[in-house]
C-alpha positions in Angstrom: 0.0 0.0 0.0 1.5 3.4 -1.0 1.4 6.4 1.3 -1.7 7.9 -0.5 -3.7 4.8 0.1 -2.7 4.7 3.7 -3.8 8.4 4.2 -7.1 7.8 2.5 -7.8 4.6 4.6 -7.1 6.4 7.9 -9.0 9.5 6.7 -12.2 7.5 6.0 -12.0 6.0 9.6 -11.4 9.5 11.0 -14.5 11.0 9.3 -16.6 8.0 10.4 -15.6 8.7 14.0 -16.2 12.4 13.8 -19.7 11.8 12.3 -20.6 9.7 15.3 -19.7 12.6 17.7 -20.5 15.9 15.9 -23.6 15.9 13.6 -23.7 18.2 10.5 -26.3 20.5 12.0 -23.8 21.5 14.7 -21.5 22.9 11.9 -24.5 24.7 10.4 -24.9 26.7 13.6 -21.4 28.1 13.4 -21.1 31.8 13.0 -18.7 31.3 10.1 -21.2 29.1 8.2 -23.1 32.2 7.0 -19.9 34.1 6.2 -19.6 35.4 2.6 -16.6 33.7 1.1 -13.8 35.4 -0.8 -12.8 34.3 -4.3 -9.3 32.8 -4.7 -9.7 32.4 -8.4 -10.6 36.1 -8.8 -7.5 37.1 -6.8 -5.3 34.9 -9.0 -6.7 36.2 -12.3 -6.0 39.8 -11.2 -2.6 39.2 -9.7 0.9 39.6 -11.2 2.3 37.1 -8.6 -0.3 34.4 -8.2 1.3 33.0 -5.0 -0.7 30.8 -2.7 1.4 30.3 0.4 0.9 27.3 2.6 1.0 26.6 6.4 2.6 23.2 6.7 4.4 21.7 9.7 5.4 18.4 8.4 4.9 16.0 5.5 5.3 12.2 4.9 8.1 12.8 2.4 10.1 15.5 4.4 9.2 14.7 8.0 9.3 17.7 10.3 9.4 21.0 8.4 8.7 23.6 11.1 6.9 23.6 14.4 8.4 26.9 15.6 5.8 29.4 14.2 2.3 30.0 15.4 -0.4 29.9 12.7 -1.1 33.5 13.3 2.5 34.5 12.8 2.7 32.6 9.5 -0.6 33.9 8.1 0.1 37.5 9.1 3.6 37.2 7.5 2.1 35.8 4.3 -0.6 38.5 4.1 2.1 41.2 4.6 4.1 39.6 1.8 1.2 40.1 -0.6 0.1 36.5 -1.3 -3.2 35.9 -3.1 -4.4 33.2 -0.7 -3.3 30.9 2.0 -3.5 27.1 2.1 -3.9 25.5 5.5 -3.1 21.8 6.1 -5.7 20.3 8.5 -4.6 16.7 8.4 -3.1 15.8 11.8 -1.8 12.3 11.4 0.5 12.9 8.4 0.9 16.7 8.2 0.6 17.9 11.8 -2.2 20.2 11.0 -5.7 20.7 12.5 -9.0 22.5 12.1 -7.9 24.8 14.8 -5.2 26.0 12.4 -7.9 26.9 9.9 -9.9 28.8 12.5 -6.9 30.7 13.8 -6.0 31.6 10.2 -9.5 32.8 9.6 -9.3 35.0 12.7 -6.0 36.5 11.4 -6.8 37.3 7.8 -9.6 38.1 5.3 -7.6 36.5 2.4 -9.1 33.4 0.8 -8.3 30.3 2.7 -7.9 26.9 1.1 -8.6 23.9 3.4 -5.8 21.5 2.3 -7.2 18.1 3.2 -7.9 14.7 1.8 -11.6 15.1 1.3 -13.5 11.8 1.0 -16.9 12.8 2.3 -19.5 15.6 2.1 -19.2 16.0 5.9 -15.7 17.5 5.5 -17.0 20.2 3.2 -19.7 21.3 5.7 -17.0 21.2 8.3 -14.7 23.3 6.1 -17.4 26.0 5.7 -18.0 26.1 9.4 -14.3 26.7 10.1 -14.0 29.6 7.7 -12.7 28.0 4.5 -13.3 29.7 1.1 -11.9 27.0 -1.0 -11.8 23.2 -0.8 -9.3 20.8 -2.4 -10.5 17.7 -4.2 -7.8 15.1 -5.3 -8.7 13.3 -8.5 -6.4 10.4 -7.6 -8.6 9.3 -4.7 -12.1 10.1 -6.1 -14.4 8.9 -8.9 -15.8 11.4 -11.3 -19.2 11.0 -9.7 -17.7 11.7 -6.2 -16.0 14.8 -7.6 -19.3 15.9 -9.0 -21.2 15.4 -5.8 -18.5 17.0 -3.6 -17.8 20.0 -5.9 -21.5 20.8 -6.4 -22.0 20.8 -2.6 -19.1 23.2 -2.1 -20.5 25.5 -4.8 -23.9 25.4 -3.2 -22.3 26.7 0.0 -20.5 29.5 -1.8 -17.1 27.9 -1.7 -14.7 27.5 -4.7 -13.2 24.2 -5.7 -9.6 23.4 -6.6 -9.3 20.0 -8.3 -5.8 18.5 -8.0 -4.6 16.2 -10.8 -1.3 14.3 -11.4 -1.8 13.1 -15.0 -3.9 13.3 -18.1 -6.2 10.5 -17.2 -7.2 12.1 -13.9 -7.7 15.5 -15.7 -9.9 14.0 -18.4 -12.2 12.1 -16.1 -12.6 15.1 -13.8 -13.4 18.2 -15.9 -16.8 19.5 -15.0 -18.5 22.9 -14.6 -18.6 22.8 -10.8 -14.8 23.3 -10.6 -13.1 26.7 -10.5 -9.4 25.9 -10.5 -7.3 23.0 -11.8 -4.1 22.3 -9.9 -1.4 20.2 -11.3 0.6 18.6 -8.5 4.3 18.3 -9.6 4.8 15.8 -6.8 3.9 12.2 -7.6 1.8 11.2 -4.6 2.9 7.6 -4.9 6.7 8.1 -5.2 6.9 11.7 -3.9 9.3 12.6 -6.7 8.9 16.2 -7.9 9.3 17.7 -11.4 7.7 20.7 -13.3 7.4 18.7 -16.5 3.9 17.4 -15.6 2.6 21.0 -15.3 4.0 21.8 -18.7 2.6 18.7 -20.3 -0.9 19.2 -19.0 -1.1 22.9 -19.5 -2.6 22.7 -23.0 -5.1 20.1 -21.9 -6.7 22.3 -19.2 -9.7 24.2 -20.7 -9.4 28.0 -20.4 -12.6 28.1 -18.3 -10.5 27.0 -15.3 -7.7 29.0 -13.5 -4.5 26.9 -13.8 -2.5 26.3 -10.7 0.9 24.6 -10.4 1.6 22.9 -7.1 4.8 21.7 -5.3 8.4 21.8 -6.3 8.4 25.5 -7.1 11.6 27.1 -5.7 12.5 29.9 -8.0 11.2 33.0 -9.8 12.5 31.4 -13.0 10.2 28.4 -12.5 7.2 30.7 -12.0 8.0 32.8 -15.1 8.4 29.7 -17.1 5.1 28.3 -15.9 3.3 31.6 -16.6 4.2 31.2 -20.2 2.2 27.9 -20.1 -0.9 29.8 -18.8 -0.5 29.2 -15.1 -2.0 31.9 -12.9 -1.5 30.3 -9.5 1.5 28.8 -7.7 1.2 26.9 -4.5 4.3 27.1 -2.3 4.6 25.8 1.2 7.9 24.0 2.0 10.0 26.7 0.5 8.8 29.3 2.9 8.0 27.1 6.0 11.5 25.6 6.1 13.1 29.0 6.8 13.3 30.9 10.1 10.7 33.4 9.1 8.1 32.1 6.6 6.5 35.6 6.0 9.9 37.2 5.4 10.8 34.4 3.0 7.6 34.8 1.1 8.1 38.6 0.9 11.6 38.2 -0.5 10.3 35.6 -3.0 7.3 37.7 -4.2 9.0 41.1 -4.3 10.7 40.6 -7.8 7.4 39.4 -9.2 5.5 42.5 -8.1 5.5 45.5 -10.4 5.9 48.9 -8.6 2.6 50.0 -7.3 1.0 46.7 -8.4 0.0 43.5 -6.8 
């Protein structure tokens, strides 16, 4: 069993346990459930940088990345750096995150927040809305096309946007549907954890122009971003590169600064 299969198996058990304790109608009572969401796709379309910065403590491939920062420090630093949105890992077992991270992030910024999670059930989408998420992630590798349809339509009905993550052409072709806003190409093979930008380049022309294109993982330089922009990418998800430093917000600011025209965003 590869790491992705392990994560999904444990995630299904986790959701089942949560369902037995907290019913959906409890989430619907949350003050954040009625909050008007902010559009990440719109921010990306109108940005010259397209950076989505990630709060990420650890990962299965890298182990511990950084436990030194509070979520509030990281999020405030990212906002000051001029990011378009912030991705917050909420998986605890493999990534050291939590839903508390999402709610602390929400209390700190009005920027669009992506709940970075392995979503396998509608329950997690209702939960995401109750904790202040603007965007949910769906991973094509672990969902059928019908599951993607059901989950994405639910998110849209709650006013949230949907980022669909793909790793190859087969996943992309099975998944394209109107209830998605953004297509993210993950440059990291979730089975081997090897990283390379070629997959983003190869899939670029296959992604319909209706969707905002995002390249995820393995982006470490301005040169990489400028190259990917020439393939039509508007968004760039970066986590490790900032989180592994002593000051994630400062690292993000230094990275973004050359991409920002004077007086622009």
